[in-house]
C-alpha positions in Angstrom: -23.5 -43.8 -18.7 -23.7 -41.8 -21.8 -25.6 -39.0 -19.7 -22.9 -38.7 -17.0 -19.8 -38.7 -19.5 -21.8 -35.8 -21.3 -22.1 -34.0 -18.0 -18.4 -34.4 -16.8 -17.0 -33.3 -20.2 -19.6 -30.5 -20.5 -18.7 -29.2 -16.9 -14.9 -29.7 -17.2 -14.5 -28.1 -20.6 -16.5 -24.9 -19.4 -14.8 -25.0 -16.1 -11.2 -25.0 -17.5 -12.1 -22.4 -20.1 -13.5 -20.0 -17.4 -10.3 -20.6 -15.0 -8.3 -19.6 -18.2 -10.3 -16.7 -18.7 -10.1 -15.6 -15.2 -6.4 -15.9 -15.0 -6.1 -13.3 -18.0 -8.7 -11.1 -16.2 -6.7 -11.3 -12.9 -3.2 -11.1 -14.0 -3.0 -9.6 -17.7 -5.8 -7.1 -17.8 -6.0 -6.6 -14.1 -9.9 -5.8 -14.1 -12.5 -7.0 -11.5 -15.8 -5.9 -13.2 -18.5 -6.8 -15.3 -16.9 -9.6 -17.1 -15.8 -11.4 -14.0 -18.9 -11.0 -12.0 -21.7 -10.8 -14.9 -20.5 -12.0 -18.2 -18.4 -14.9 -16.9 -21.2 -16.7 -14.7 -23.7 -16.2 -17.4 -21.0 -17.8 -19.9 -20.6 -20.8 -17.4 -24.2 -21.6 -17.1 -25.0 -21.0 -20.8 -21.8 -22.9 -22.1 -22.0 -25.9 -19.9 -25.9 -26.6 -20.7 -25.0 -25.6 -24.5 -22.1 -28.2 -24.7 -24.1 -31.0 -22.8 -27.1 -30.4 -25.4 -24.7 -30.2 -28.4 -25.7 -32.9 -31.1 -27.9 -34.7 -28.2 -30.6 -36.6 -29.6 -32.7 -36.5 -26.3 -33.9 -33.2 -25.1 -32.7 -31.5 -21.9 -34.9 -30.6 -19.0 -35.0 -27.4 -17.2 -33.9 -29.1 -13.8 -30.9 -30.4 -15.4 -29.8 -27.5 -17.1 -30.0 -25.5 -13.9 -28.0 -28.6 -12.3 -25.3 -28.4 -15.0 -25.0 -24.6 -14.2 -24.5 -25.2 -10.4 -22.0 -27.9 -10.7 -19.9 -25.9 -13.0 -20.0 -22.9 -10.7 -19.0 -25.3 -7.6 -16.3 -26.8 -9.8 -15.1 -23.2 -10.7 -15.0 -21.9 -7.2 -13.2 -25.0 -6.0 -10.5 -24.2 -8.4 -10.2 -20.6 -7.4 -9.4 -22.1 -3.9 -7.1 -24.9 -5.1 -4.9 -22.8 -7.5 -4.8 -19.8 -4.6 -6.5 -17.5 -7.2 -9.0 -16.4 -4.7 -10.0 -17.0 -1.1 -13.2 -18.3 0.7 -14.5 -14.9 1.9 -14.5 -13.2 -1.4 -15.8 -16.0 -3.3 -18.8 -16.3 -0.7 -19.3 -12.7 -1.3 -19.4 -12.6 -4.7 -21.7 -15.9 -5.0 -25.1 -13.9 -4.5 -24.2 -12.1 -7.7 -23.0 -14.9 -9.7 -26.2 -17.3 -9.0 -28.7 -15.3 -10.9 -26.4 -15.3 -13.9 -25.7 -18.6 -13.6 -29.7 -19.3 -13.7 -29.9 -16.9 -16.5 -27.4 -18.5 -18.7 -28.7 -22.3 -17.9 -32.1 -20.9 -18.9 -30.8 -19.4 -22.2 -29.1 -22.6 -22.8 -31.8 -24.7 -22.2 -34.0 -22.7 -24.5 -31.3 -22.6 -27.3 -30.6 -26.2 -27.2 -34.1 -27.3 -27.4 -35.5 -24.7 -29.6 -32.6 -23.5 -31.9 -29.7 -26.0 -31.5 -28.1 -24.8 -35.0 -27.5 -21.4 -33.6 -26.1 -22.5 -30.2 -22.3 -22.6 -31.1 -22.4 -19.3 -32.9 -24.1 -17.6 -29.7 -21.3 -19.2 -27.3 -18.3 -18.1 -29.8 -19.8 -14.6 -29.9 -20.3 -14.5 -25.8 -16.8 -16.0 -25.4 -15.3 -13.4 -27.8 -17.2 -10.4 -25.9 -15.3 -11.2 -22.8 -12.1 -9.4 -23.5 -13.6 -6.6 -25.7 -15.7 -5.8 -22.7 -12.9 -6.0 -20.4 -10.6 -3.6 -22.4 -13.7 -1.0 -22.6 -14.7 -0.9 -18.9 -11.0 -1.1 -17.7 -10.7 2.6 -18.4 -13.7 3.7 -16.6 -12.7 6.0 -13.7 -13.9 5.0 -10.2 -16.0 7.0 -8.0 -15.2 8.5 -5.0 -17.3 7.6 -2.0 -17.6 8.8 1.5 -18.5 7.0 4.8 -19.8 8.8 7.7 -20.2 7.1 11.3 -20.9 9.2 14.6 -21.2 8.4 18.2 -22.0 10.6 21.2 -19.4 10.8 23.9 -19.9 11.9 27.4 -17.0 14.0 27.6 -16.2 17.5 26.3 -14.4 18.1 23.0 -10.9 18.8 24.5 -10.9 15.3 26.3 -12.2 13.4 23.2 -9.6 15.3 21.0 -6.7 13.9 23.1 -8.0 10.3 22.2 -8.7 11.0 18.5 -5.2 11.9 17.4 -3.8 8.6 18.8 -5.3 5.7 21.0 -4.0 2.9 22.8 -4.1 -0.9 21.9 -8.0 -2.0 21.2 -9.3 -5.3 22.5 -9.7 -8.3 20.5 -12.8 -7.9 18.0 -15.9 -9.8 18.9 -17.6 -9.1 15.6 -18.0 -12.1 13.4 -16.6 -9.8 10.2 -13.3 -9.5 11.8 -12.7 -13.0 12.4 -13.3 -13.8 8.4 -9.9 -12.3 7.6 -10.9 -8.4 7.2 -8.5 -6.0 8.3 -9.2 -4.0 11.6 -7.5 -1.3 13.7 -5.4 -2.1 16.5 -3.9 1.3 17.5 -3.0 4.6 16.5 0.1 6.8 16.9 1.2 10.2 15.8 4.5 11.9 14.9 4.5 15.3 15.6 1.7 17.9 16.0 -0.1 20.3 13.6 -0.4 19.9 9.8 2.3 17.9 8.5 2.2 15.5 11.5 2.3 11.9 10.7 -0.4 9.7 11.8 -0.2 5.8 11.8 -3.3 3.9 12.1 -2.1 0.4 12.5 -4.3 -2.5 11.2 -3.7 -6.2 11.3 -2.4 -6.4 8.1 -0.3 -3.3 8.4 -0.5 0.4 8.9 -2.1 3.5 7.4 0.4 6.3 6.9 -1.8 9.3 7.3 -0.3 13.0 6.7 -2.2 15.5 8.7 -3.8 18.4 6.4 -6.4 20.2 8.9 -5.4 20.3 12.6 -8.1 22.5 14.3 -8.2 21.5 18.3 -10.6 20.5 19.4 -13.1 20.5 16.2 -11.4 18.8 13.1 -8.6 16.7 12.2 -8.4 15.5 8.4 -5.6 13.7 6.9 -4.6 12.0 3.4 -3.7 8.5 3.0 -0.3 8.1 1.7 0.1 4.2 2.4 -2.3 1.8 3.1 -2.1 -2.0 3.8 -4.0 -4.8 2.4 -7.7 -4.7 3.3 -7.9 -8.5 4.3 -6.1 -11.7 4.6 -7.7 -14.2 2.4 -8.9 -17.4 4.2 -7.6 -20.2 2.1 -5.7 -23.4 2.5 -2.8 -21.6 1.0 -1.3 -18.1 1.1 -3.3 -16.2 -1.1 -2.2 -12.7 -2.7 -5.0 -12.2 -5.0 -4.5 -8.9 -7.3 -7.5 -7.2 -5.7 -5.8 -6.9 -2.2 -3.5 -4.3 -3.9 -4.7 -1.1 -5.4 -8.3 -2.0 -5.9 -9.5 -0.8 -2.7 -8.0 2.7 -2.1 -8.7 4.9 1.0 -7.8 8.5 -0.1 -8.8 10.8 3.0 -10.2 10.6 6.4 -11.2 13.1 9.1 -12.7 13.2 12.7 -15.1 16.1 13.5 -16.0 16.9 16.9 -19.0 18.9 17.8 -20.0 20.2 21.2 -23.6 19.4 22.3 -25.7 21.5 24.5 -25.5 18.8 27.3 -21.8 19.1 27.5 -21.2 15.9 25.4 -19.5 15.6 22.1 -20.8 14.4 18.9 -17.7 12.5 16.8 -18.1 11.8 13.3 -15.6 9.6 11.4 -15.4 10.0 7.6 -13.7 7.8 5.2 -13.4 8.8 1.6 -12.6 5.8 -0.9 -12.8 4.4 -4.2 -12.5 0.7 -5.5 -11.9 -0.8 -8.8 -14.4 -3.5 -8.6 -17.5 -3.4 -10.3 -20.5 -3.4 -10.6 -20.5 -0.8 -8.0 -24.1 -1.3 -7.4 -23.3 -4.6 -5.6 -19.9 -4.1 -4.2 -20.4 -0.5 -2.6 -22.7 -1.6 0.0 -20.3 -4.4 0.8 -17.5 -1.6 1.2 -19.6 0.9 3.3 -20.6 -1.9 5.6 -17.2 -2.8 6.4 -16.1 0.7 6.7 -18.8 1.5 9.2 -18.0 -1.5 11.2 -13.9 -0.3 11.2 -15.1 3.3 12.1 -17.6 1.9 14.9 -14.7 -0.1 16.5 -12.5 3.0 16.6 -15.1 5.3 17.8 -16.5 2.8 20.3 -12.7 2.8 21.6 -12.5 6.6 21.8 -15.6 6.8 23.5 -14.4 4.4 26.2 -11.3 6.1 26.7 -12.7 9.5 26.6 -15.2 8.7 29.4 -12.7 7.1 31.6 -10.7 10.3 31.4 -7.8 8.5 29.7 -5.9 10.7 27.1 -3.3 8.3 25.7 -0.4 7.5 25.0 -0.6 4.5 23.1 1.3 1.3 23.7 
């Protein structure tokens, strides 16, 4: 019984502290970075094991230390869902990054409790105190602009393809699993005006991208800035989640369609999006972002290909 009491006390205390830290990160510091995805999971693993082993006459086993870390992670994730701080998809995406850090923290806690028990409280205080400091430091780090290019060959001449690029009618409902998870996807595109200064509206399930045209070179190049953009997704949750990262953390800056005439009479159509995100570490989140953008590009390019090859040339509904 004493062992179970220690387990739930350790898990509860560290989970509550982690929720409070997360709330500060989300709503005060507004920082989705190393602290949230690297330092905090390490703290949860180390903190739970350390608290469990504090003044415990019995040595903790390695397997138990790992189990304590996992229980804390599950309790923490359940709280994010319950308090509508995050949705299921974002938690699932972050889990592969958090699990190794939980393991590392639990392992260090196991070693400290069994080998250096007197130094464990000091290390936990230092670790907890470093969290706001790291957040303030990394908050001012400028994000890197990234480009994602997707291409497709279309059995139609560039003039026909161009007509289907500047605007296109309603797309079919997606069959891809990705877009059934809440990730926003395009449904149609309309344009107001013609030439540089025309306003293109690429409509997604969460709202519209407002895209002023900056280069109008038919039938070769259409380039545009992104003046406004909708939320990148709708979170899967029991509640209506409006997490901070849905606003101004994934930012599309520019886009373009480039059409190249091929010797066989076909057209190579390339779609490019320039974007940045304020979510770190970039080495983990950039591949996710690139994959999602490629899937969005592919949905649009395949639709343009179908319409162009059928000889359709709009207008959007």
